[in-house]
N, C-alpha and C positions, 0 to 999 in steps of 0.2 A: 558506393552508397554510402551516406555521412549517418554514424550509427553512434548510440552513445546513450547513458543510464543519467536521468534526474532523480533528485531528491529535495525534500521541501524539508525547512530546519528553521530552528531560530535557538539562541543560547540556551531555552531552556531542555532541551534536548541533546543539548551536547552530549554527553556520554551514551546515549544511544546512537549517537549519529557516528560517534567513533568508533562503536563497536560494527557497525552496520560498515563504515568503509575498512576497518584491519579485517574483514570477511570478505570483503568483495575483491582486497590488493592482494590477501592472500593465495587466491585463485587467475588473479588479473590483474597484471601492473600497468596494461594499457589501454584500456578500452577508458576513451573520456569521460568523463561525470562533471555532473554541472548541478549545482548547487542555486535553487532557487528559495528565496528569504521567502520564510511568512513572513515577519515582517521587520520593521526597524531594527530591534535586537538580533541580528545577525553576526556581527563582526565577532564575535568570541568563535563562534564554530565556525568562520571563516575560515580565519585563521590557523584553528588549530587542523580545518581537513586539508589545508594549503600543502601539506608533506605529503599528502595521498593524491597529489595532483588536479584537488578540485578548484573548477573553476567557478567565480562568481556569474553568475546568469548577466548575460552580456547586455542587454540592453536594461534598465532597472526604471526605466520611462515607459517605453512600453508593458512593463510587466504590473506596475503602478496604472496605467492608461486602463489596463485590461480586467484590472480590480475593481476600479472604481464605478468602470460601466456594467460588469456585471451585478456591483451593489447595487447599483442605478435600479439595474432591471427587476431585481429580486427584491430592493429592498428591504426593513427588517422583518418583513411575513416568513422567510425564510433564515435569513444566516443573520448574526446580529456584528458583526465585523464584515468589512470586505476583505479579510485576505482568506477568508472559509472556502473559496474557491481558487487558491494557487495552483492548485495542479493544473488547473488549464491551462499555465502558461506554457505547458509542455506543448501543446499544438500550434505555442508562438516563436517557439524556443530555435537554436540554430541545427537540429538532428533533424534529418529528413527520416531515420527511422528511429526510435527511441522506448529503453524501457523505464517503467516509475518504479519506485521502491519504496517503501515507507520504511522511516528510520526506528520502528521496532521489528526489525527484519535483520535475523541473519544468515549469510548465505553459506553454502556447503560445496560448490562448483564453481565452472564461470558461466555465470548464470546469462550474460549477456548471449550466449550460445540457443539460446529459446528460441531466439530471431528467425534464425535457419530455418522458423515455421515457414516465413514473410515469402519465401517464394510461391505458397498457394494459399496463404490467408493475409488480412490485413490487418488484425485485430489480434491479439493473443490475452489469456488470462490463466492462471493455474489455482484453482482452489474447487472446494465443494458448496459454494453457497448455497447454489440450487436444489442441494436436500434439505433445506428450511424452505424450500416456497420464495414465495416475495415480499417474507417478511424480511423487515429494514431496509427496504426499497419500494416497491410498489404495494399502494392498496388495494383492495376486490376492486377498486373500479377500474380499473383499467382492464380485469379479465371482463368484467359484465360489461363494459363499453368497447371490447374489445380491440382494445389501444394495442395491445400486440398481441399475438399468437400465443397458442401453449407452449410450440415449437419454440418462437426468440425466450421464453419467456426460462426456457431451460437455459440461455444462455444470460442470466444474471451474475453478476460476479463482485469481488470483494475490489475495493480499489486502492487496496494497500500494493496490491501488484500486478501491474498490467504493461503491453507495449502494443504501438499503434504505429501506423504510416502517419506523416505530420501532414501532409496535403490532403487528407482526407478530411479534415474539418477546418477550412481556413477561417478565420476572422469572423468574418462577415456571417457566417454560419454557424459559428459559435454561440455567437449574438443571438441571431434567429432563433436558435432551438432554445437558447435559454429563455426568450422573450415565451416560446410557450409552455414550458416549464412554468414561470411564474404565473401563466393564462390559468394553469390548472394544478393550486394546491392541491387537489381532494383525489392527485395520482399518486403522491409518495406518500413514504411511511417513514415520516421525521423519528417515532414514537424512540426507537434505541439510541437515537442524539449518534448517529450516523455520518454525521458533518454531509459532505458533497456526496456521498455513498449512492443516494438516487438520482441527485441530479445526472450524474457521469453517465450512469446507468442509462439515460433515458437516451441520453447523446448517442450512445455508440448503439443501441439497439436500432434508434431512428434512421442513423448516418453511415454505419459501418456493416454491408450484409457477409462480410467473407470472413466470419469470427472463430478461432479456435478456440476450448478451452482443455487444457491439456488433461486434466478430468474425464474428460469425454473421449479421448486417445482409445485406441483397440488396448492398448498395454496397461494395465492398471499405473494411474499414477499414486504415488506416496502422497500421505496427508502431510503436512507443511502448517496446523493451526496448534499452537503452544498450549491451547484446552486440549488438548488430544493427549489422554495420559501413557497412552501404551505407547510411544516410540523406545526404541534401544539407545540407550547412549555408548558410545567405544571411543577414546580416541577422540571426543570432541565432534563427534560426528553423529549423525542421527538414523535409526533403521528400521523403517516401517513394518514388522512382521506380519502385518495384515497381509501387504501386499509385495512384500519379500522383497524392496526395493528401498536405498538411502534416499534419504531427504534432499529436496533440493536448498529448500531454503526452511526458517522458522519466524514463525509470526506470529508474536503477542498482540494478536487485534483482541481490544476490550482489557486486555490482562494489565494491570501496574506490572514493571519490569523493578524487583527487589528484594531483599533477599525473602524468600519463602516464595515465590510465585513458581510457575512451574517452570523446567529447565533451566533455573537459576544460574547453576552451575558451567553451563554452555555461554549463555550470555557476557558471564564476568569471564569467562576464559577468552573473547573475543575483545572485550573491552580492554582487557590489560595484556592483551597479546605485545608480546617483546617487553611489555613492561615488569616490574618488581609490584605486585600488589602487599600494600601496607593491609593488613588487616584489621589494623585496630581503626585506623581511619576510616575503612571502609564500614565498620561498624557503626564508628561515630556516626557517616552521615545518612547510615539508613536508620538509627535508633530514634528518631522522632514517630517513624512509621515501624512502630512493630508488625510483624508479620509472621508470628511460632502459629497460628491457628491459620488456617485456609478461610477464605470469607466465603459468607455465604456469596455473593456474585461469583467468585474462583468456583466454587461447588459448580453452582448453575452452569458457568461457561464448561468446565468441562464435560458435563450428563450433557449437554447440547453439543458436544465436539464429535462424540460419538457418532451423532446423527449427521451434521454436516460436514465433518473431515476425518475423515479415514486417521 
């Protein structure tokens, strides 16, 4: 079975991409990784990641066709740019079974091994998104009209880390389901500017029945959101004392990665892994965005993390 990892990136997230790839390759030098360009400004990040054997998405024409078709379906009511749905290219790429990872993540183990669950499941995620209900995914209308059952809505997930089997959503079905979404904007909650998360949740809940969220597993899953303040750091790994387990990965979802942000030293370690850190240059790089005070948004996120992500 052909397995691999997808990321979506452009040159604006160069540093994040390097940190992610440094952490991935530290634990796994061999799993194929494919870069899906977010837009045409990807050559710098592609060159930087080539040393980690990251390959460019093999059919850029297919990628562009998919982006344009989805933009035609949704128009400007949902997304202002065609590339907002670039993650959907995962369904059309070279891997039969794949793991998608956002670039604002670092991993602490051989993360592709989570796909061993595919002997019983067809889709996998690992988060506590469901603890905040359907917020940032669906509107209450989906409950009122019973678009999804209460049990199905327990499977809502964060779109930054998920895995699936390619054959379950062929290109024609992808467009058909997206047309359903476009016909019912009232189903979705985009108030938190969550980009493609509501759409991806709709596709998965409609199309894939054998779903696994590792957070629902019998053994408590450690948290993984950087807005959770209680993780314990040791040797650039993190431990969750609430579950008694080490983190598999850390996700800075909704948090700008910069000095003063949660777990900055963890991110900085993986960004400059096997490199000398020029602290003066690093300070100058971020000096235009001082963060000596925790922002109101970050304070809110930390409080929310106690509910959403152990």
